[in-house]
BADRENVO-119124 format. One record per residue: x, y, z of N, C-alpha, C, CB in turn. Coordinates in steps of 0.05 Angstrom, whole numbers, padded with zeros to 5 digits, always signed. Glycine has a CB too. Layout:
<sites>
XYZXYZXYZXYZ
...
</sites>
This chain:
<sites>
-01926-04054-00808-01915-04047-00808-01914-04041-00773-01916-04035-00828
-01891-04064-00764-01892-04062-00729-01885-04038-00725-01873-04080-00710
-01894-04034-00696-01895-04009-00678-01863-04011-00677-01916-04010-00646
-01843-04003-00670-01824-04025-00677-01816-03994-00700-01838-04065-00691
-01818-03995-00739-01809-03995-00743-01823-03962-00754-01799-04018-00746
-01839-03965-00745-01860-03928-00747-01838-03919-00727-01906-03923-00730
-01842-03921-00709-01823-03911-00685-01798-03896-00687-01815-03932-00671
-01787-03904-00704-01775-03917-00723-01769-03889-00743-01795-03943-00734
-01792-03894-00746-01784-03873-00781-01792-03843-00765-01815-03882-00821
-01811-03845-00753-01837-03819-00730-01809-03808-00719-01867-03836-00693
-01783-03819-00715-01765-03808-00710-01745-03806-00726-01760-03813-00694
-01740-03811-00747-01722-03810-00768-01729-03784-00776-01723-03831-00788
-01757-03773-00785-01776-03748-00796-01774-03736-00769-01812-03754-00808
-01772-03726-00746-01777-03712-00736-01749-03703-00733-01793-03718-00719
-01731-03728-00729-01697-03714-00729-01687-03701-00761-01671-03744-00721
-01704-03699-00773-01690-03696-00804-01707-03657-00802-01708-03729-00841
-01733-03658-00788-01735-03632-00783-01724-03609-00774-01745-03631-00776
-01706-03626-00748-01683-03619-00733-01642-03619-00746-01691-03641-00709
-01647-03629-00770-01625-03622-00782-01634-03614-00797-01608-03635-00788
-01649-03608-00815-01650-03584-00842-01638-03565-00838-01674-03571-00850
-01640-03540-00812-01640-03516-00809-01604-03515-00796-01668-03506-00789
-01586-03548-00801-01565-03534-00796-01549-03544-00811-01558-03531-00774
-01565-03561-00837-01551-03547-00863-01558-03542-00885-01535-03557-00870
-01540-03537-00898-01546-03518-00933-01528-03522-00951-01544-03483-00933
-01530-03514-00966-01527-03507-00989-01488-03516-00987-01541-03471-00995
-01481-03501-00971-01446-03484-00958-01433-03507-00930-01457-03438-00934
-01457-03524-00924-01442-03541-00907-01430-03572-00924-01462-03547-00881
-01406-03562-00914-01385-03589-00916-01398-03605-00926-01373-03604-00892
-01397-03634-00929-01402-03659-00937-01394-03682-00909-01383-03664-00966
-01368-03671-00908-01358-03680-00880-01377-03674-00857-01331-03667-00873
-01398-03655-00856-01401-03649-00833-01413-03671-00815-01415-03628-00833
-01410-03669-00789-01422-03695-00775-01454-03698-00782-01419-03692-00740
-01479-03665-00782-01503-03656-00779-01510-03671-00816-01504-03615-00771
-01494-03653-00839-01509-03661-00854-01504-03693-00864-01508-03642-00873
-01475-03707-00859-01482-03743-00848-01501-03750-00842-01471-03756-00826
-01512-03751-00816-01536-03754-00805-01552-03754-00824-01543-03737-00786
-01566-03721-00835-01581-03719-00857-01584-03734-00869-01578-03708-00870
-01564-03742-00886-01556-03757-00906-01577-03793-00892-01512-03756-00908
-01559-03801-00870-01573-03827-00871-01602-03829-00855-01552-03848-00859
-01604-03803-00837-01644-03809-00832-01649-03807-00862-01670-03778-00808
-01649-03791-00884-01671-03793-00907-01671-03819-00920-01667-03772-00930
-01652-03817-00925-01648-03853-00935-01664-03872-00919-01616-03866-00930
-01657-03867-00898-01681-03890-00874-01712-03887-00877-01678-03881-00835
-01704-03850-00877-01736-03859-00892-01752-03842-00915-01760-03859-00869
-01739-03845-00938-01744-03859-00966-01739-03886-00958-01724-03849-00993
-01732-03903-00950-01727-03934-00967-01763-03939-00949-01686-03963-00953
-01770-03930-00923-01787-03938-00907-01813-03926-00933-01782-03924-00872
-01812-03898-00943-01847-03893-00953-01838-03908-00988-01861-03843-00955
-01822-03910-00987-01818-03928-01017-01830-03953-01006-01783-03933-01030
-01831-03976-00985-01839-03990-00977-01865-03995-00968-01828-03990-00967
-01874-03970-00956-01911-03970-00947-01921-03953-00948-01922-03976-00923
-01910-03921-00962-01940-03918-00979-01922-03915-01012-01966-03879-00967
-01927-03933-01032-01919-03928-01047-01942-03901-01070-01911-03954-01052
-01921-03899-01086-01939-03880-01109-01941-03893-01131-01926-03852-01118
-01968-03899-01131-01957-03898-01164-01961-03879-01189-01966-03919-01176
-01948-03893-01200-01937-03874-01226-01954-03860-01238-01926-03889-01249
-01963-03821-01243-01982-03811-01267-01986-03825-01282-01976-03792-01283
-02020-03826-01292-02019-03836-01331-02021-03818-01347-02043-03856-01344
-02034-03816-01362-02032-03792-01385-02059-03776-01378-02031-03804-01422
-02080-03795-01371-02105-03782-01368-02097-03779-01341-02135-03796-01377
-02085-03779-01310-02081-03754-01300-02054-03733-01295-02090-03759-01279
-02056-03731-01315-02036-03708-01324-02048-03691-01323-02023-03706-01346
-02056-03706-01360-02081-03677-01374-02097-03666-01349-02111-03691-01402
-02118-03685-01333-02127-03674-01321-02123-03657-01303-02136-03684-01318
-02107-03653-01295-02080-03637-01271-02084-03610-01290-02034-03654-01271
-02068-03622-01297-02053-03590-01328-02086-03577-01335-02032-03612-01378
-02110-03591-01336-02124-03579-01354-02138-03580-01322-02134-03592-01387
-02133-03573-01296-02152-03550-01276-02120-03537-01270-02178-03566-01240
-02113-03532-01265-02077-03520-01270-02085-03490-01288-02050-03548-01298
-02093-03493-01312-02088-03490-01328-02116-03474-01335-02078-03511-01338
-02134-03475-01332-02177-03471-01322-02194-03465-01353-02188-03429-01295
-02168-03498-01359-02188-03510-01389-02209-03533-01387-02168-03523-01413
-02218-03527-01399-02240-03542-01421-02222-03577-01432-02246-03513-01457
-02238-03593-01427-02232-03627-01444-02231-03614-01467-02260-03657-01444
-02254-03588-01472-02262-03589-01519-02250-03565-01513-02305-03587-01544
-02242-03541-01495-02212-03523-01498-02201-03537-01509-02193-03513-01476
-02183-03544-01494-02157-03568-01503-02166-03582-01533-02155-03600-01475
-02189-03596-01533-02192-03600-01563-02184-03600-01584-02200-03593-01570
-02199-03571-01582-02196-03546-01600-02176-03532-01618-02200-03531-01586
-02145-03529-01587-02124-03527-01595-02105-03556-01597-02116-03508-01579
-02114-03574-01599-02104-03582-01612-02103-03606-01634-02095-03579-01601
-02132-03603-01646-02135-03603-01659-02153-03635-01670-02114-03592-01663
-02154-03647-01639-02168-03668-01631-02191-03662-01627-02161-03679-01612
-02218-03679-01637-02248-03693-01622-02245-03691-01585-02251-03735-01634
-02274-03669-01577-02278-03675-01551-02268-03701-01544-02304-03672-01544
-02288-03712-01553-02283-03753-01558-02263-03768-01549-02278-03764-01588
-02245-03749-01566-02221-03759-01556-02190-03747-01536-02216-03766-01578
-02207-03730-01542-02189-03717-01505-02201-03736-01494-02196-03680-01486
-02233-03750-01482-02231-03759-01469-02226-03782-01468-02241-03755-01464
-02229-03802-01488-02206-03818-01487-02182-03826-01472-02200-03814-01500
-02171-03800-01476-02145-03796-01465-02137-03799-01443-02138-03779-01468
-02157-03772-01428-02170-03778-01396-02168-03802-01391-02201-03773-01389
-02190-03811-01399-02195-03844-01376-02183-03867-01396-02238-03856-01367
-02153-03863-01407-02133-03883-01414-02151-03908-01434-02119-03896-01382
-02174-03909-01444-02171-03918-01470-02159-03913-01500-02188-03920-01473
-02144-03895-01499-02139-03903-01515-02112-03872-01517-02164-03911-01534
-02075-03886-01529-02064-03859-01521-02061-03843-01537-02042-03858-01510
-02054-03820-01536-02046-03808-01562-02021-03815-01574-02047-03782-01559
-02031-03800-01600-01992-03811-01619-01978-03782-01614-01992-03819-01670
-01952-03788-01621-01933-03782-01615-01933-03747-01625-01914-03803-01627
-01948-03739-01647-01948-03720-01649-01979-03704-01633-01942-03720-01677
-01994-03710-01630-02012-03697-01601-01996-03698-01584-02037-03711-01589
-01994-03721-01569-01973-03715-01549-01961-03697-01539-01960-03722-01552
-01935-03687-01568-01928-03667-01572-01937-03636-01568-01925-03673-01588
-01966-03647-01581-01982-03619-01577-01992-03611-01540-02016-03623-01600
-02001-03640-01526-02009-03640-01514-01987-03623-01480-02019-03664-01522
-01952-03634-01497-01942-03619-01475-01937-03575-01476-01910-03638-01472
-01932-03580-01498-01926-03561-01510-01967-03543-01505-01909-03573-01545
-01978-03547-01500-01997-03532-01497-02020-03524-01466-02008-03543-01517
-02001-03557-01459-02004-03548-01430-01990-03550-01403-02021-03556-01424
-01964-03551-01427-01939-03540-01409-01931-03565-01388-01949-03510-01389
-01932-03598-01399-01925-03606-01388-01898-03626-01404-01946-03613-01375
-01879-03640-01386-01849-03642-01393-01857-03670-01405-01823-03641-01366
-01853-03664-01436-01849-03697-01456-01843-03719-01431-01814-03697-01483
-01813-03722-01416-01817-03735-01404-01833-03760-01378-01808-03728-01409
-01856-03736-01375-01870-03741-01361-01889-03759-01374-01876-03721-01351
-01892-03742-01401-01911-03758-01419-01902-03791-01417-01908-03747-01452
-01888-03794-01429-01876-03817-01436-01864-03836-01417-01860-03812-01452
-01865-03832-01391-01860-03855-01373-01884-03855-01358-01833-03854-01355
-01912-03835-01364-01937-03839-01362-01945-03865-01377-01951-03815-01372
-01937-03867-01406-01938-03878-01434-01945-03905-01417-01907-03876-01459
</sites>
């Protein structure tokens, strides 16, 4: 990444912070601030996709995060969805994928989105 690119990126971030208070849901799309915010946001998004790519979450990472958020252990999850604790460990560590039935139970029990589970599979 060149210094010039980074400088432009940092400027764009600062400009977004300046524009956000000036644009809201009622601002017309043809308002100059709204147009500039859209353009600068596109620049930042493109730069971040290129220089700071984010890996898609895995089923294991989704389960781990949901367990932490729920204050639940893997053993408790296993009991609730009717599988062994070792099977939940296999899901978390990516050694095996849950069946569709178990994936549905994971979503219901942990409050996960089916779309998140599908995209992580």
